[in-house]
N, C-alpha and C positions, 0 to 999 in steps of 0.2 A: 504493500500500500504506500509506503514511503517513496519507493521508486516511482510509482505512478504519480504521486504528488509532485515530485521534482520534474518528471517528464511532462506533466500537464503544464507546468510553468514554462519549460523550454520550448514546447511546441507552439505556444502562442507568440513567441518571439521569432519564429521563422518568418522570413520577409513577406511571403504571400499572406499568411494569416494575420500578421501585424498590420499590413496595409489595409486589408478589408475591415479589421477591427477599428482602425483610425477613421475609415470612411463611415462606419456605423456610428462612431462617437461624434463625428462632424454632423451627421444628419440628426442624431439625437439631441445635440446641443441646440440646434435651431428649432427643432420640433418643440422642445421644452419651453423655449422663449415665446413661441406663438400660442396665445390662449386658445384652448379648446380642441386643438388638433389631436393631441393625445398619443401616448406611446402605443396603445393597443391598435389604433387606426394605422399608424405608421408600420407596425409589425406586419399587419395584414397586407399592406401595400408592398412591402419588401419581400414577402414570401416567394413570389415568382423568380426573384433574382438569385435564389440559392440552389437552383436545380443543378448547375454545373460545378458547384463548390463541393469540397470535401466536408464531412461532418464537422471537423474542427473549425474550418474556415466559416462554415454556415453559422455556427453558434457563436463564434467570435464576433461576426458581423451583427447578428440579431441581438445578442445580449449586450454587446458594446453600445449599440444604439439605445436599447430599452433601459439599460441600467443608469444612463445619465440624464434621461428625460426629466425625472423628478428633481434632480439636482438643479438643472437650469430653470425648471418651472418655478422654483423658489425665487429666482432672480426677478421674474416678471411680477410675482406676488408682492415682493418687497418694494420694488420701484414704483409700480403703478397701482397696486391694490387690486389687480385683476389676476385670478388664478391661472398660471401658465398651464397647469394640469388640474383636472378635477380633484386630484388628491392633495393639492398643495394649498387649499383654501385656508387651512388653520394657520399657516405662516403669515397670512395677511394681517391677522388681528394685532399682533405686536410688531411684525416686521415693517409693515407700511406705516404704522404709527411712529416707529423710529425714523423712517425715511422723512416723514413730515417734520420731525424735529431736527433734521439735518444730520442724522446719524445713519444714513443709508449704507455707508461703507462698513460700519460696525455690524449692522444687521446682516449684510451680505457675507461678511467674513464669518460670522457666527453660523449662518445657514449653510455655507459651503463646508466649513470644517466639521460641523456636526453631521452633515450628510456623509462626509468621508468616513467618520468614525462609525456611523450607522452601517455603511456599506461594508466596512471591514468586519464588523461584528456579525452581520448577516452572512457574509461569505464564510466566516469561521464556523458559524452554526451549521451552514450547509456542509462544510468539510467534515465536521465532527459527528453530525447527527444522522446522516444517511443510513448507516447500519443499524441504528437503534430507534428510528423515528416511527416505525410501524405501530407499536403499542399506543403512542400518543395520538396519531391520526385516527386509529380505529376507536379510540376512547370517545371521540367527539362525534356523536350522532346529532340528530335534529333537536333533542331536548337540551343538550349541552350548548348547541349553537344559539338556541333561543335564549337561554340564560346568559350567555356571553353578550348577546345583544342588549339584554336588560341591564347588565353591568355597565355597558357603554351608555345607555340612556340615563342611568343613575348619575353619571358624571355631570348631568345638567345642573345639579345642585352646586357643583364646583365652578361652573361657567357663568353663573347668574349674578355674580357680584355680592356685595354685602347688604345686609338688612332684609327684613321680611318682605317689603314690597318688591325689591329686586329679585328675590328668590321666587316670589309668586309670578312675576313677569317672565322669569326664566323658564319655569315649568309650563306656563301658558304658551310661550314661544315653542317649547319642545313639543307640546301637544299639537300645535299648529303644523309643525314639521311632520309629525306622524300622520296627521290628516292629509297632508299633501302626498305622503307616501302611499296612501290608500287609493289614489286616483288610478283608474285602470280596471283590469279584470279581477274580480274576486276569485282567489285560488280555490275556495271551497265550492261555491255555487256556480261559478263561471259566468256570473252576471256582471254588467258594467256598472262602475261606481263613479260618480262625479265626472262623467265624460261629456255631458250636455249634448249628446248626439254627435260628437266629433270623433271621426275615425282616428285622428292623430293621437287622441288621449287614451285609446284602447290599451296601448302598451305602457301607460303610465308616463309620468314626467321624467325627462332625461336630466341627469345630474348636472351636465355641463352648462346648459342655458340657465338653469336655476342658480347655480353658484356664481356664474359670471354676472348675471343680472343683479343678484343680491349684494355683491361686493363692488362691482365696477361702477354702476350708475350712481350710487351715493358719492363715490369718490370723484367722479366726473363733475357732478353738480357742485360739490364742495369746492373743487378746483376752479370752476367757473365763477362761483360767488366770490371767492377770495381774490381772484384776479392776479394771483402770484404763481410762482413755481410750486411744485409739490413740497419742497423743503422750505419754501418761504424765503429763506435767505441763505447765504453761504455759511456753512459751519466753520467754527474756529479751527485753525490748524489744517494740515493736509488730510485729504480723504484717505490716503494710504495708511496714516496713523490709525484712523478709525477701523480700517479693515483688520489690522493686526490686533486691535483691541478685541474685535469680534472673534478672531482666532483664539486669543487668550481666554475669552469668556468660555469657550468650549472646554478648556482645561480647568478653569476656575470652578465650573459646575460639571466636572467630568463624570461624577457618579450619576447625576441626573441624566446626562447624555447617554451613559451606558444603560441605565434602567429603561429609558425610552426606546433605545435600540433593541433591547431584549423584548419589550412589549411589541414593537413592530415585527420582530422575527417570529414571535409566538403567534401573532394574529395572521402573519403571512402563511404560516404552516397550516392553519385551519382553513380548508377550502370554503370559498363563498363569502368571506368577510370583506377583503379588499383593503386598499391603501387608505381610503378615506376614513374608515373605521380606525385604523392604526394611528393616523394623525390626530384625530379628535380625542381618542382615549389618552394618547400621550400628552396632548395639550392639557387635558383635565388632570392628569397625574402631575404635570409641572405646576399647575395652579395649586393643587392640594399639597405639594411639597413646600410651599411657602410657609415660613414660620410664624408670620404675624399678619394681622388684618391689613396693616399698611402695605406689606409686601403683596398680598393678594389683590389689593385694590389697584396696584400698578399694572396688573395684567390687562391687556387690551389697550393700554395707553403707551406701550413702548418698553416692556420688560424683556430683556434679551433671553430670559429663560423660556418665554413664549415662542421664541424662534428656535431655540436649541432642541426642545422636546419634539415638535413635529418634524423638524429637519432630519433628526436622527432616525425617527421611526419610518419616515417616508422611504428611506433607502434601505434600511435593514430588512424591511418586509420583502424585498425582492429575493434575497437569499433564502428567507423562510418559505416564500411561495414556490421556489424551485424544488424544495425538498419533496413534497408529495408528488409533484409533477414528474420528477426523475425516478423516485422510488416506486411509485405505484401507477403512474399514468393518470393521476387525479389532479387536474389543474387547480392551483391555489388561488388563481385570479383569472379575469377575462384575458389578460395579456398572456398568462401561462397557457390558457386554452388554445390561443393562436400559436404559441410556441410548440404546443403538442403537435400541431399540424406540421411543423418543421421536422419533428422527429419522424413522422410517417413519410414525408417527402424524401427524407434521407434513408429510408428503409430501416429505421431503428425502432425497436419496441421498448418503451420505458418499462422499468421493472428490475428484476434481479440481474439482467444482463448489464445494467448500468454500473453494478458493483463488481462485475467480473470481466466480461468481454470488453466493455467500453469504459473501464475504470479511468483510463487516461483521459478520455473525452470528458468524463464527469469532472475530474479535477481541472481540466482546461477551462470549464465553465466557471468554477470557483475563482480561478486566477483571472479570468476575463472580467468578472465583477470587480475584483480588487484593482487591476491595472487600469481599466476604463475609468473608474472613479478617481484614481490618483491623477491620471492625465487631465481629466475634465476640471478637477478642482485646481490643479496647478495652472492650467490655461486660463480659467476664470479669474484666479487671483491676479494674473498678469494684466487683465483688462478691466479689473473692477474700478479703478480710478475713473476710467472713461465711462463705464456703465453708471457709476454713482452720479456722475455729472448730469445725467439725464434728469435727475430730480431738481436741477437748477434751471432747466429750460422753462421759459414763460408758458403758463398754462394755456393761453390762447393758441399756441403752436402745438402743444402736446394733445389737447383734447380731441381734435379730429382724428389723430393717429390712434389714440387709445380706443376711441369709439369705433373706429374701423376694425381694429383687432377684436374688440368685444363682439361686434356683429358677425364677423367672419368665424370666430371661434364658436359662437352659439349655433350658427347655421350649419357648420360642418358636422355637428353631432349626429344629425339625421338627414341633412340636406332637405329640410322641409320648412315652409314658411311658418308653420306652427312654432318652430324653435325660436324664431324672432319674437313672436307674440309672447311666448313664455318668458323670454329674456326681458322684454319690456315690462311685463306684469311684475316679475320678481324684482326688477329694478325699482319700480314705483314702491313696492312693498318694503324693500330694503331702505329706500330713502325715508319713508314714513317711520320705520323702526328707529333709524338713526335720529331723526328729528324728535321723536317722542321718548328717546332714551330706553328703547327696548333692545335687549341683547340678541344678536343674530346667530351667534354660535349655537345656542340650544336648538334653534329652528333647524339648522343644518344637521346637527347630531340626530335629531328626531327623524328628519327626512332620510338620512343615510341608513339608519338602523331600523326604521319602521317596517319596511318591506321584509327585511331579513327576519325580524322578530315575528311578524305575522305568518310568513310561510312556514317557518320552523315550528311555531306553536300549533299550526293546523296539522302538520305531519305528525308531531308528537302525540297530540290527542287522538288522532285517528289510529295511529300505530300502537300506542301504549295505554290509551285511556288515561287514568290518573296515576298509574304506577310509575311513570317517568319522574314524578316528584320525589321519589325515594331513591333515585340513582345517586351514587356517592359524589360524582363530579357536579351534578345539579345542586346538591345540598351545599357543597363547598362554595359554588358560585352564588347561591342564595345568601350565604353568610357574607361573602365579599360585597354583594349588592347593599346589604344593610350597613356594612362598614363604610362604603363609599357615600351613602346617603346620610348616615348619622355623624360621620366625622366632622363636617363643618358645623353642625349644631352643637356637638360636644365641645368643640374648640371655642365657639363663641360663648357657650355657657361658662367655660373655665375662665375666659377673659372677663366676663361680667362679674363672676365671683371674685376674681383677683382685683378688679377695679373697685368693687364694694369694700374689700378688705383694706385697700389703700386709703379710701376716703374715711 
């Protein structure tokens, strides 16, 4: 196995393989910067080009491209407040807030370095866990997936801010998100819900136009009203100094970065959850890790930990999602489902052969994740000064460009006019929520997890009746849910008692 590990590294540095990997990295870099296009779409478009490649070249090309999309998607999220990827929306909350304060360089440095740490941990998990992952994957059936979704929804209590009214608004926003997730076909009865007779809504609302509208339109309106650049004015000192501060932040909060990377890896391993879930749960964990009310109140207003957590999880999930794909042929995400097609095009069957006959190929995938992210982060750090200066361009020049990207990104999700209507509707909703001081993060969390929770609850009750409530992993996740919900209340109660003792 050690020989295969070393050969997997050497084989990706053969000139043909390395060149196609660089080509994939180049494509992935720009795909990540463009809102809405998405790594999955690009993977599907690139599949026809791998027919003449060897398996090592094919997966170096595809994984080199896909593994960097989330990294560069964070750049668009930080600079413009528009999610470069549907899975990078959580980075906007604090990353774009930092950019508005003139700290775009620091936010980008933190996002890139945490992404690199996350990618390394995800690749390490892939290398270590392939031989032993079978029991973990088989442990998670529909009841466990339902409870994992409930744990994620419970993080709404962490994302809602301080005070009873803020918490109530957070839960109401989360319920609204779950309601939007119900649009489309009922998985039980097969009837249409909230479709208003529109064929476009039969398949439900797409994540990309929802997220782009919810976050892009309020920022565009705010930029137009202020009449200044995104950052308002030049920050003090050189931007490069801010970039290295962001890099240092990753190591100042290293254990938070590692924990969020492990969360992303774990969620990536479980088929059907996806990167959006990993980012939002990691963001919720970052908020809960704050020691005081003052620290927690800083999230959403430019706390660098709100960039580190989602950034780390977004990349570590790729290594995790590859584990069930390679070991069992069970894709861990939509992108991995497309990658599964690449296995068949190359005449390779995922499963035990990947740990024996194709072991060198398996380790070459691990090294591709590592090398591609190192190259991307190094290249991005070289150009961050120039990228960060985009936040200093006058708003009247940037607004048409951002609006154009937002419309194109929304439309390309389904190539349907309905995507643009959804984009505008959620843009208006997002603007009203910002004006009325309602949190948007709980709505997104409810929307992302609502469909997962509903489908798995339906399968669990049909398959197991009520007996699934007594399954060991379900009971553990129930306890975790109570801890996640109760922790903010216990902590606020302790602060109140301590404040009373002081007075």
